[in-house]
N, C-alpha and C positions, 0 to 999 in steps of 0.2 A: 149684253155686249158680246160676250164670247159665243153665245148661241147664234146670234145674228152673224158674227164673223164667219163661223163655220158653215152655217146653213146657206149663206149667200154665195158661197163658193162651190159647194157640192151641187152638181148638175147631172140630170139623167143621161145626157149625151157626151159626157166628158170623163176623163180619168183625172182625178185631183189627188195630189199627195201633199199632206201637211208635213213639213220638215223643219229641222233646225240645221242651218248650214254647217255647223261644226260637228254634227253627229256622223260617225263613220257608216252607220246603217242607212242613214238618209242618203249619203253620197253613193253607196252601193245601189240603192234603189233607183236613184237618178241615173246611174250608169246603165243599169239593166234597161230601164224604160226608154232612155234616149237612143238606144241602139235600134229601136223599133221604128218603122215608118209611119208615125202618127200623122194624120191630117193636121194642117195648121190650126192651132188654137184649141185642139182637143186633148192635149196633155198639159196640165197646169201644176206647177209646184208652188205651194203657199208657205212662205217663211213665217212661222208663227212668232219668231223672235223680233220681227219688225213691229209687232204690237206691244203695247205696255202691259197687256193682259195675258202673257204667255201661260202663267199658271192656271188662270181661269179657262183659257182655251183648252189646255190639257185636261182639266177637270171635266169640261163639257165633252171632250172626245171620249173620256172614260165612260161617262153616262151613255153616250151614243153608241160606242163600239165595244165597251167592256175592257178597254186598255187605254192607259194614259200615255204610253210611250209613243214616240215618233220613230220612223215614219208611220203614218196612218194612210193607207192607200184605198181610195174610193174609186170603184168602177161604177159610174152612174151614181145611184143613191146608196149602193151597197159597199160597206167597208169589207175588203177581203183580208185585212190584217196589216202586217208590217213587212219588213224586209225578208225574214225567213219564210213567210207565207208566199211572198212573191217569187222567191227562189224555188220553192217547191212547185209552184204553178209553172214556172219556166221549165224546170227539169222534166215534169210529166206532160208537157205539151199543152196544158190547159190555158196558159197565159195567152198565147197567140190565138187560140180558138175563141176564148171569151172576148178578146179585143176585136177580132174579126166579126164575131156575132153582134157586137155593139156598133160596128160600122165606123170605128175611129181610126182604122188603119187605111193607108193609101192602097 
């Protein structure tokens, strides 16, 4: 169930972020990404607490990405990490470049 939940949402042409709404790092990640001009439908936030399998989902995210914590930010099929990784990419200019290369920005 957890594997299907995650795998059905990760998509090569989208940025998908697995979050918990009460997590301050998740909110910061949402704030950073929502400031960018994404094309409609290509930025997706997935609330893992909406499922009864939150722990199983986090266990699967750990198998998949090496970390159990949220947010888990996927650019296409690749997990780039969490909030601090996103901030580093934003600060060094890599974030906008990678998103532009993916074709997800307007």
